C-alpha positions in Angstrom: 0.1 -0.1 0.0 2.8 2.3 0.9 4.0 1.5 -2.7 1.1 2.7 -4.8 0.5 5.8 -2.5 4.5 6.6 -2.9 4.6 6.4 -6.5 1.0 8.5 -6.7 2.1 11.1 -4.7 5.7 11.5 -5.7 4.6 11.2 -9.9 3.2 14.7 -9.3 4.6 15.8 -6.6 8.0 18.0 -6.6 10.9 16.0 -6.8 13.9 16.2 -4.7 16.2 19.6 -5.3 18.9 20.2 -6.8 21.9 20.1 -4.2 24.6 23.0 -5.4 27.2 24.7 -3.2 26.3 28.2 -3.7 29.0 30.4 -5.8 29.7 34.1 -4.5 28.4 35.7 -1.1 24.1 34.9 0.1 22.1 38.1 -1.5 18.5 38.6 -1.5 16.1 39.7 -4.0 13.6 42.3 -2.9 10.5 40.9 -0.9 7.3 40.1 -2.7 5.4 43.6 -3.0 2.1 42.0 -1.5 1.9 39.7 1.1 -1.2 37.9 2.8 -3.4 40.2 4.8 -3.5 37.5 7.9 -1.4 33.7 7.3 -0.5 31.2 10.2 1.6 27.8 9.5 1.0 24.2 11.9 3.0 21.8 10.9 1.1 18.8 9.5 1.4 15.8 10.5 3.5 12.6 8.6 1.6 11.4 5.4 -0.6 8.6 6.4 -1.6 6.1 3.5 -4.4 5.0 5.2 -5.7 8.7 6.2 -5.0 9.8 3.1 -7.7 7.2 1.3 -10.1 7.5 4.2 -10.3 11.6 3.3 -9.3 12.2 7.1 -5.9 14.0 5.4 -6.2 16.5 3.1 -2.8 17.0 0.5 -2.8 20.0 -1.6 -3.8 23.8 -2.1 -7.7 25.3 -2.3 -8.2 28.8 -3.2 -11.4 30.9 -3.1 -10.9 35.0 -4.0 -11.2 35.4 0.1 -8.6 32.8 1.6 -6.4 30.0 1.0 -6.2 26.4 2.5 -3.4 24.3 2.2 -2.7 20.9 3.7 0.7 19.1 4.0 2.7 20.6 1.4 6.4 20.2 1.7 8.7 23.3 1.3 9.7 22.1 -1.8 6.1 22.3 -3.2 5.5 25.4 -1.5 8.6 26.7 -3.2 7.6 25.7 -6.7 4.1 27.1 -6.3 5.4 30.8 -4.8 8.0 31.2 -7.4 5.9 29.1 -10.6 9.6 27.0 -11.3 9.8 23.2 -12.0 11.5 21.6 -9.2 14.7 21.5 -10.9 15.3 25.3 -11.2 15.6 25.7 -7.8 19.0 25.1 -6.5 18.7 24.2 -2.6 20.3 22.8 0.9 20.7 19.4 1.2 18.2 18.6 4.2 15.5 20.2 1.3 16.4 16.9 -1.2 16.2 13.8 1.6 13.2 11.5 1.9 9.9 14.1 0.6 7.8 11.3 1.7 9.4 11.9 5.3 9.7 15.6 4.8 8.2 17.9 7.6 4.7 19.2 5.6 3.0 22.5 6.5 -1.0 23.6 6.7 -1.2 27.3 5.9 -4.3 29.4 6.3 -4.5 32.9 5.1 -6.6 35.2 3.8 -6.3 37.6 0.9 -6.4 41.1 1.1 -8.7 43.9 -0.4 -8.2 44.0 -3.6 -6.2 41.1 -4.4 -6.8 38.3 -6.8 -6.3 34.7 -6.8 -3.3 35.0 -9.4 -1.3 37.3 -6.8 -1.3 34.2 -4.3 2.3 32.6 -5.0 3.8 36.3 -4.9 2.2 36.3 -1.5 3.4 32.8 -0.6 7.0 34.0 -1.6 6.4 37.0 1.2 5.3 34.4 3.8 8.4 32.5 2.9 11.0 35.7 3.6 8.8 36.3 6.8 8.5 33.4 8.1 11.2 30.8 6.7 13.9 33.7 6.6 14.2 32.9 2.9 17.1 34.3 1.0 18.0 33.5 -2.4 18.9 35.1 -6.2 18.2 33.9 -9.8 21.3 32.9 -12.2 21.7 30.6 -15.5 23.0 27.8 -15.0 24.2 25.1 -18.4 22.9 21.5 -17.3 22.3 18.0 -18.5 18.4 17.6 -19.8 16.3 15.3 -21.8 14.6 17.1 -24.2 11.2 15.4 -24.8 10.0 15.5 -28.5 8.3 13.5 -31.0 9.8 11.0 -32.6 10.4 10.4 -36.2 7.5 8.8 -36.9 5.3 11.3 -35.2 3.6 10.5 -32.0 1.3 8.3 -31.1 -0.8 9.9 -28.1 -4.4 9.9 -27.3 -6.3 13.3 -27.0 -8.0 13.5 -24.1 -11.6 13.7 -23.9 -13.5 16.9 -24.0 -14.1 18.7 -20.3 -17.7 18.5 -19.0 -18.8 21.7 -18.9 -21.1 20.5 -15.9 -18.6 19.0 -13.6 -18.2 20.7 -10.8 -14.6 22.6 -11.0 -13.3 22.8 -6.8 -9.5 24.1 -8.1 -11.3 27.0 -10.3 -9.8 29.7 -8.5 -6.1 28.1 -8.2 -3.4 30.6 -10.0 -2.0 30.2 -13.9 -0.1 27.6 -14.5 0.1 26.2 -11.2 2.3 22.9 -10.7 0.7 19.9 -9.9 -0.2 18.8 -6.7 -1.7 22.2 -6.3 -5.2 21.3 -6.0 -6.7 18.8 -3.1 -5.1 15.9 -3.7 -8.5 12.8 -3.5 -7.3 9.2 -3.5 -9.9 5.7 -3.8 -9.4 2.3 -4.8 -8.3 -1.1 -3.1 -4.4 -0.2 -3.0 -3.8 -3.9 -1.7 -5.8 -5.3 -4.3 -4.0 -3.8 -6.8 -5.6 -0.9 -7.9 -5.6 3.0 -6.9 -7.2 6.2 -8.5 -5.6 9.9 -7.5 -7.9 12.9 -8.3 -6.8 16.4 -8.2 -3.2 16.5 -9.3 -3.7 18.2 -12.9 -3.5 15.1 -15.0 -7.4 14.7 -14.4 -8.3 11.0 -12.8 -4.9 9.1 -12.1 -5.0 5.1 -12.4 -2.6 3.4 -10.9 -2.6 -1.0 -10.9 -0.1 -3.5 -10.2 -0.2 -6.5 -12.2 0.6 -10.2 -11.2 4.2 -9.7 -12.8 5.0 -6.6 -10.4 5.2 -4.1 -13.1 2.6 -0.6 -12.6 -0.1 0.4 -15.5 -0.6 4.9 -15.1 -2.8 6.1 -16.9 -3.5 10.0 -16.5 -7.0 11.1 -17.8 -5.7 14.4 -18.9 -2.2 15.4 -19.4 -0.4 17.9 -20.9 3.0 17.4 -21.9 4.7 20.0 -19.6 3.4 18.8 -16.8 4.6 14.6 -18.3 7.9 15.8 -18.7 8.1 17.2 -15.3 6.6 13.9 -13.9 9.2 11.5 -16.3 12.1 13.4 -14.3 11.0 11.0 -11.3 12.6 8.1 -13.2 15.5 9.8 -14.3 19.0 11.0 -13.9 18.3 14.4 -15.4 15.3 16.6 -15.5 12.8 16.2 -18.8 12.0 19.3 -20.6 9.2 19.7 -22.6 10.3 20.4 -26.4 7.8 18.8 -28.7 5.1 21.7 -29.1 2.3 19.7 -28.7 -0.3 22.4 -26.9 -2.9 19.8 -26.1 -4.2 17.6 -23.6 -3.6 13.7 -24.1 -4.5 10.8 -22.2 -0.9 8.7 -21.1 -0.1 5.6 -20.1 2.8 4.0 -18.9 4.1 1.2 -18.3 6.8 0.8 -15.3 9.1 -2.2 -14.2 9.1 -2.9 -10.6 12.7 -1.9 -10.6 11.5 1.7 -11.8 8.8 1.7 -9.2 10.6 0.8 -6.0 13.6 3.2 -6.7 11.3 6.0 -7.0 9.6 4.6 -3.6 13.0 4.5 -1.9 13.8 7.7 -3.3 10.9 9.5 -2.1 12.0 7.6 1.3 10.0 4.6 1.9 11.5 1.9 3.6 11.6 -1.0 1.4 13.5 -4.1 1.2 15.6 -4.6 -1.9 13.9 -7.0 -4.0 10.3 -6.5 -1.9 7.3 -6.6 -4.1 3.5 -5.1 -4.2 2.0 -5.6 -0.8 5.3 -7.1 1.0 6.3 -10.0 -1.0 9.2 -10.7 -2.8 10.3 -10.6 -6.4 14.1 -10.4 -6.9 14.2 -11.9 -9.8 11.8 -9.3 -11.4 13.5 -6.1 -9.4 17.0 -7.2 -10.9 15.3 -7.9 -14.7 16.1 -4.5 -15.7 18.4 -1.4 -15.1 16.4 1.8 -13.5 14.7 3.9 -15.9 14.7 1.1 -18.9 10.4 0.5 -18.7 9.9 4.4 -18.8 11.9 5.4 -22.0 10.5 2.2 -23.8 6.5 3.9 -22.5 7.6 6.9 -23.6 8.9 5.4 -26.9 5.9 3.5 -27.4 4.0 7.1 -27.5 6.2 8.2 -30.2 8.1 10.1 -28.2 11.7 10.4 -27.6 13.8 11.4 -25.1 17.2 13.3 -26.2 20.3 14.3 -24.1 21.3 18.1 -24.5 23.5 20.7 -22.5 21.1 24.1 -21.9 20.9 27.0 -20.0 17.9 26.4 -17.6 17.2 29.5 -15.2 17.6 28.7 -11.5 16.3 30.2 -8.0 18.9 29.0 -5.8 18.4 29.3 -2.1 20.7 31.0 0.3 18.7 30.7 3.5 16.0 29.0 4.6 15.0 27.8 8.0 13.2 24.6 8.5 10.8 25.6 10.1 8.5 29.0 10.8 9.0 31.7 13.3 6.1 31.8 15.4 2.4 32.6 14.6 
Protein backbone atom coordinates (compact mmCIF):
# COMPACT_ATOMS: atom_id res chain seq x y z
CA UNK A 1 0.00 0.00 0.00
CA UNK A 2 2.81 2.42 0.89
CA UNK A 3 4.56 1.72 -2.40
CA UNK A 4 1.49 2.48 -4.51
CA UNK A 5 0.58 5.62 -2.53
CA UNK A 6 4.19 6.80 -2.59
CA UNK A 7 4.38 6.27 -6.34
CA UNK A 8 1.13 8.19 -6.88
CA UNK A 9 2.19 11.15 -4.73
CA UNK A 10 5.77 11.19 -5.98
CA UNK A 11 4.82 11.04 -9.64
CA UNK A 12 3.06 14.39 -9.52
CA UNK A 13 4.70 16.11 -6.57
CA UNK A 14 7.95 18.00 -6.44
CA UNK A 15 10.98 15.75 -6.88
CA UNK A 16 14.10 16.35 -4.76
CA UNK A 17 15.71 19.74 -5.34
CA UNK A 18 19.21 19.93 -6.76
CA UNK A 19 21.94 20.25 -4.14
CA UNK A 20 24.97 22.37 -4.90
CA UNK A 21 27.60 24.68 -3.45
CA UNK A 22 26.18 28.17 -3.64
CA UNK A 23 28.47 30.60 -5.52
CA UNK A 24 29.27 34.06 -4.31
CA UNK A 25 27.94 35.87 -1.29
CA UNK A 26 24.40 35.20 -0.14
CA UNK A 27 21.89 37.73 -1.40
CA UNK A 28 18.21 38.41 -1.33
CA UNK A 29 16.01 39.83 -4.04
CA UNK A 30 13.45 42.50 -3.30
CA UNK A 31 10.66 41.06 -1.21
CA UNK A 32 7.40 40.49 -3.02
CA UNK A 33 5.32 43.69 -2.75
CA UNK A 34 2.12 41.97 -1.73
CA UNK A 35 1.37 39.85 1.34
CA UNK A 36 -1.48 37.85 2.82
CA UNK A 37 -3.69 39.86 5.14
CA UNK A 38 -3.42 37.20 7.87
CA UNK A 39 -1.59 33.87 7.71
CA UNK A 40 -0.95 30.99 10.09
CA UNK A 41 1.47 28.09 9.56
CA UNK A 42 1.36 24.82 11.48
CA UNK A 43 3.44 21.67 11.21
CA UNK A 44 1.30 18.93 9.65
CA UNK A 45 1.34 15.34 10.79
CA UNK A 46 3.38 12.85 8.71
CA UNK A 47 1.75 11.46 5.59
CA UNK A 48 -0.41 8.42 6.37
CA UNK A 49 -1.63 6.45 3.32
CA UNK A 50 -4.64 5.05 5.21
CA UNK A 51 -5.77 8.51 6.34
CA UNK A 52 -5.30 9.85 2.80
CA UNK A 53 -7.44 7.05 1.39
CA UNK A 54 -10.18 7.56 4.00
CA UNK A 55 -10.28 11.31 3.49
CA UNK A 56 -9.06 12.06 7.02
CA UNK A 57 -5.90 13.70 5.68
CA UNK A 58 -5.95 16.39 3.00
CA UNK A 59 -3.12 17.19 0.63
CA UNK A 60 -2.81 20.18 -1.68
CA UNK A 61 -4.04 23.74 -1.98
CA UNK A 62 -7.51 25.23 -2.27
CA UNK A 63 -8.02 28.87 -3.24
CA UNK A 64 -11.11 31.03 -3.26
CA UNK A 65 -11.37 34.81 -3.71
CA UNK A 66 -11.04 35.43 0.04
CA UNK A 67 -8.73 32.76 1.44
CA UNK A 68 -6.10 30.10 0.80
CA UNK A 69 -6.00 26.69 2.44
CA UNK A 70 -2.82 24.59 2.10
CA UNK A 71 -2.64 21.10 3.55
CA UNK A 72 0.38 18.82 4.06
CA UNK A 73 2.73 20.42 1.54
CA UNK A 74 6.51 20.39 1.99
CA UNK A 75 8.79 23.40 1.72
CA UNK A 76 9.87 22.09 -1.69
CA UNK A 77 6.22 22.17 -2.81
CA UNK A 78 5.68 25.66 -1.38
CA UNK A 79 8.78 27.05 -3.10
CA UNK A 80 7.69 25.77 -6.49
CA UNK A 81 4.20 27.22 -6.07
CA UNK A 82 5.60 30.56 -4.90
CA UNK A 83 8.04 30.94 -7.80
CA UNK A 84 6.03 29.07 -10.45
CA UNK A 85 9.08 26.87 -11.03
CA UNK A 86 9.80 23.28 -11.89
CA UNK A 87 11.65 21.45 -9.12
CA UNK A 88 14.84 21.27 -11.20
CA UNK A 89 14.88 25.07 -11.38
CA UNK A 90 15.58 25.34 -7.65
CA UNK A 91 18.96 24.83 -5.97
CA UNK A 92 18.59 24.24 -2.25
CA UNK A 93 20.33 22.92 0.88
CA UNK A 94 20.94 19.15 1.17
CA UNK A 95 18.34 18.67 3.94
CA UNK A 96 15.64 19.75 1.50
CA UNK A 97 16.42 16.77 -0.75
CA UNK A 98 16.16 13.91 1.76
CA UNK A 99 13.16 11.57 1.53
CA UNK A 100 10.31 13.83 0.34
CA UNK A 101 7.73 11.38 1.72
CA UNK A 102 9.29 11.90 5.16
CA UNK A 103 9.90 15.64 4.83
CA UNK A 104 8.26 18.10 7.21
CA UNK A 105 4.95 19.26 5.82
CA UNK A 106 2.91 22.31 6.67
CA UNK A 107 -0.69 23.47 6.90
CA UNK A 108 -1.27 27.13 5.98
CA UNK A 109 -4.41 29.20 6.40
CA UNK A 110 -4.33 32.68 4.92
CA UNK A 111 -6.70 35.44 3.88
CA UNK A 112 -6.20 37.66 0.83
CA UNK A 113 -5.98 41.44 1.34
CA UNK A 114 -8.70 43.67 -0.11
CA UNK A 115 -8.29 44.14 -3.83
CA UNK A 116 -5.95 41.16 -4.29
CA UNK A 117 -6.68 38.45 -6.84
CA UNK A 118 -6.08 34.71 -6.73
CA UNK A 119 -3.43 35.15 -9.47
CA UNK A 120 -1.30 36.96 -6.87
CA UNK A 121 -1.28 34.02 -4.43
CA UNK A 122 2.22 32.84 -5.50
CA UNK A 123 3.69 36.30 -4.87
CA UNK A 124 1.98 36.43 -1.46
CA UNK A 125 3.40 33.00 -0.68
CA UNK A 126 6.87 34.30 -1.59
CA UNK A 127 6.44 37.05 0.98
CA UNK A 128 5.31 34.51 3.58
CA UNK A 129 8.38 32.33 2.95
CA UNK A 130 10.66 35.36 3.33
CA UNK A 131 8.98 36.52 6.54
CA UNK A 132 8.39 33.21 8.28
CA UNK A 133 11.09 30.84 6.91
CA UNK A 134 13.71 33.62 6.47
CA UNK A 135 14.11 32.77 2.80
CA UNK A 136 16.96 34.52 0.96
CA UNK A 137 17.57 33.74 -2.71
CA UNK A 138 18.92 34.95 -6.02
CA UNK A 139 18.44 34.01 -9.68
CA UNK A 140 21.00 32.79 -12.18
CA UNK A 141 21.23 30.74 -15.37
CA UNK A 142 23.20 27.49 -15.30
CA UNK A 143 24.15 25.04 -18.03
CA UNK A 144 22.67 21.63 -17.26
CA UNK A 145 22.39 18.18 -18.79
CA UNK A 146 18.74 17.49 -19.58
CA UNK A 147 16.56 15.14 -21.56
CA UNK A 148 14.52 16.95 -24.20
CA UNK A 149 11.12 15.32 -24.67
CA UNK A 150 10.61 15.42 -28.44
CA UNK A 151 8.33 13.81 -31.01
CA UNK A 152 9.84 10.72 -32.64
CA UNK A 153 10.54 10.40 -36.38
CA UNK A 154 7.30 8.53 -37.03
CA UNK A 155 5.11 11.10 -35.25
CA UNK A 156 3.42 10.85 -31.87
CA UNK A 157 0.82 8.24 -30.96
CA UNK A 158 -0.83 10.20 -28.19
CA UNK A 159 -4.57 10.00 -27.61
CA UNK A 160 -6.35 13.31 -27.15
CA UNK A 161 -8.12 13.65 -23.81
CA UNK A 162 -11.93 13.66 -23.91
CA UNK A 163 -13.65 17.07 -23.83
CA UNK A 164 -14.29 18.54 -20.41
CA UNK A 165 -17.82 18.14 -19.11
CA UNK A 166 -19.16 21.71 -18.68
CA UNK A 167 -21.50 20.46 -15.95
CA UNK A 168 -18.74 18.86 -13.91
CA UNK A 169 -17.88 20.91 -10.78
CA UNK A 170 -14.44 22.52 -10.78
CA UNK A 171 -13.33 22.70 -7.13
CA UNK A 172 -9.94 24.21 -8.05
CA UNK A 173 -11.15 26.77 -10.56
CA UNK A 174 -9.51 29.63 -8.61
CA UNK A 175 -5.96 28.23 -8.65
CA UNK A 176 -3.37 30.61 -10.15
CA UNK A 177 -2.45 30.09 -13.80
CA UNK A 178 0.41 27.64 -14.39
CA UNK A 179 0.02 26.20 -10.91
CA UNK A 180 2.28 23.12 -10.61
CA UNK A 181 0.92 19.58 -10.25
CA UNK A 182 -0.23 18.61 -6.75
CA UNK A 183 -1.45 22.17 -6.16
CA UNK A 184 -5.14 21.28 -6.07
CA UNK A 185 -6.76 19.15 -3.39
CA UNK A 186 -5.74 15.53 -3.77
CA UNK A 187 -8.21 12.67 -3.39
CA UNK A 188 -7.41 8.95 -3.47
CA UNK A 189 -9.74 5.98 -3.76
CA UNK A 190 -9.62 2.31 -4.65
CA UNK A 191 -7.94 -0.68 -3.08
CA UNK A 192 -4.14 -0.36 -3.03
CA UNK A 193 -3.69 -3.77 -1.42
CA UNK A 194 -5.76 -5.25 -4.22
CA UNK A 195 -3.60 -3.53 -6.81
CA UNK A 196 -5.70 -0.52 -7.84
CA UNK A 197 -5.66 3.17 -6.95
CA UNK A 198 -7.30 6.28 -8.41
CA UNK A 199 -5.99 9.76 -7.63
CA UNK A 200 -7.79 12.99 -8.54
CA UNK A 201 -6.92 16.64 -8.14
CA UNK A 202 -3.27 16.55 -9.21
CA UNK A 203 -3.64 18.33 -12.52
CA UNK A 204 -3.95 15.18 -14.63
CA UNK A 205 -7.65 14.36 -14.41
CA UNK A 206 -8.14 10.93 -12.88
CA UNK A 207 -4.86 9.04 -12.55
CA UNK A 208 -5.31 5.25 -12.35
CA UNK A 209 -2.60 2.94 -11.08
CA UNK A 210 -2.67 -0.85 -11.11
CA UNK A 211 -0.09 -3.45 -10.18
CA UNK A 212 -0.04 -6.58 -12.36
CA UNK A 213 0.85 -10.08 -11.19
CA UNK A 214 4.30 -9.66 -12.75
CA UNK A 215 4.99 -6.71 -10.47
CA UNK A 216 4.81 -4.16 -13.27
CA UNK A 217 2.67 -1.07 -12.75
CA UNK A 218 0.42 0.67 -15.26
CA UNK A 219 -0.23 4.38 -14.76
CA UNK A 220 -2.86 6.14 -16.85
CA UNK A 221 -3.34 9.91 -16.66
CA UNK A 222 -6.77 10.89 -17.99
CA UNK A 223 -5.82 14.47 -18.91
CA UNK A 224 -2.26 15.72 -18.99
CA UNK A 225 -0.27 18.25 -20.97
CA UNK A 226 3.24 17.48 -22.17
CA UNK A 227 4.94 20.02 -19.89
CA UNK A 228 3.51 18.28 -16.81
CA UNK A 229 4.30 14.88 -18.31
CA UNK A 230 7.93 15.88 -18.87
CA UNK A 231 8.28 17.03 -15.27
CA UNK A 232 6.72 13.79 -14.02
CA UNK A 233 9.20 11.72 -16.06
CA UNK A 234 12.04 13.41 -14.15
CA UNK A 235 11.25 11.10 -11.20
CA UNK A 236 12.59 8.11 -13.14
CA UNK A 237 15.72 9.38 -14.86
CA UNK A 238 18.99 11.01 -13.81
CA UNK A 239 18.36 14.51 -15.16
CA UNK A 240 15.50 16.97 -15.76
CA UNK A 241 13.12 16.28 -18.63
CA UNK A 242 12.12 19.40 -20.59
CA UNK A 243 9.13 19.44 -22.94
CA UNK A 244 10.23 20.40 -26.46
CA UNK A 245 7.45 18.63 -28.38
CA UNK A 246 5.61 21.86 -29.27
CA UNK A 247 2.38 19.93 -28.58
CA UNK A 248 -0.10 22.11 -26.68
CA UNK A 249 -3.08 19.82 -26.14
CA UNK A 250 -4.20 17.60 -23.27
CA UNK A 251 -3.76 13.86 -23.72
CA UNK A 252 -4.65 10.57 -22.08
CA UNK A 253 -1.23 9.05 -21.36
CA UNK A 254 -0.39 5.55 -20.13
CA UNK A 255 2.95 4.25 -18.88
CA UNK A 256 4.04 0.69 -18.17
CA UNK A 257 6.65 0.72 -15.40
CA UNK A 258 8.86 -2.10 -14.19
CA UNK A 259 9.17 -3.24 -10.58
CA UNK A 260 12.70 -1.79 -10.51
CA UNK A 261 11.59 1.68 -11.58
CA UNK A 262 8.64 1.80 -9.17
CA UNK A 263 10.75 0.67 -6.22
CA UNK A 264 13.58 3.06 -7.06
CA UNK A 265 11.16 5.98 -7.16
CA UNK A 266 9.51 4.95 -3.89
CA UNK A 267 12.89 4.57 -2.15
CA UNK A 268 13.94 8.01 -3.43
CA UNK A 269 10.83 9.41 -1.72
CA UNK A 270 11.91 7.94 1.62
CA UNK A 271 9.76 4.79 1.71
CA UNK A 272 11.62 1.97 3.49
CA UNK A 273 11.50 -0.95 1.05
CA UNK A 274 13.77 -4.01 1.35
CA UNK A 275 15.75 -4.88 -1.76
CA UNK A 276 13.63 -7.07 -4.05
CA UNK A 277 10.39 -6.38 -2.21
CA UNK A 278 7.30 -6.67 -4.38
CA UNK A 279 3.81 -5.15 -4.13
CA UNK A 280 1.89 -6.13 -1.04
CA UNK A 281 5.07 -6.81 0.92
CA UNK A 282 6.09 -9.91 -1.00
CA UNK A 283 9.49 -10.44 -2.59
CA UNK A 284 10.33 -10.74 -6.23
CA UNK A 285 14.12 -10.23 -6.59
CA UNK A 286 14.16 -11.54 -10.17
CA UNK A 287 11.63 -8.94 -11.33
CA UNK A 288 13.40 -6.15 -9.45
CA UNK A 289 16.72 -7.03 -11.07
CA UNK A 290 15.34 -7.75 -14.53
CA UNK A 291 16.51 -4.43 -15.98
CA UNK A 292 18.37 -1.27 -15.00
CA UNK A 293 16.21 1.46 -13.47
CA UNK A 294 14.72 3.81 -16.06
CA UNK A 295 14.60 1.42 -19.01
CA UNK A 296 10.87 0.76 -18.71
CA UNK A 297 10.24 4.53 -18.70
CA UNK A 298 12.25 4.99 -21.89
CA UNK A 299 10.37 2.15 -23.59
CA UNK A 300 7.00 3.57 -22.49
CA UNK A 301 7.90 7.01 -23.82
CA UNK A 302 8.99 5.52 -27.16
CA UNK A 303 5.71 3.57 -27.36
CA UNK A 304 3.94 6.95 -27.32
CA UNK A 305 5.90 8.04 -30.39
CA UNK A 306 8.07 10.33 -28.24
CA UNK A 307 11.78 10.32 -27.42
CA UNK A 308 14.11 11.44 -24.63
CA UNK A 309 17.01 13.21 -26.32
CA UNK A 310 20.09 14.04 -24.21
CA UNK A 311 21.15 17.69 -24.46
CA UNK A 312 22.82 20.48 -22.52
CA UNK A 313 20.99 23.77 -22.14
CA UNK A 314 20.83 26.85 -19.87
CA UNK A 315 18.25 26.59 -17.10
CA UNK A 316 16.99 29.58 -15.12
CA UNK A 317 17.49 28.81 -11.43
CA UNK A 318 16.25 30.06 -8.09
CA UNK A 319 19.29 29.63 -5.79
CA UNK A 320 18.41 29.46 -2.11
CA UNK A 321 21.00 31.25 0.04
CA UNK A 322 19.16 30.84 3.33
CA UNK A 323 16.08 28.91 4.46
CA UNK A 324 14.98 27.84 7.93
CA UNK A 325 13.49 24.36 8.39
CA UNK A 326 10.70 25.65 10.62
CA UNK A 327 8.72 28.91 10.51
CA UNK A 328 8.72 31.60 13.15
CA UNK A 329 5.78 31.53 15.56
CA UNK A 330 2.33 32.66 14.39
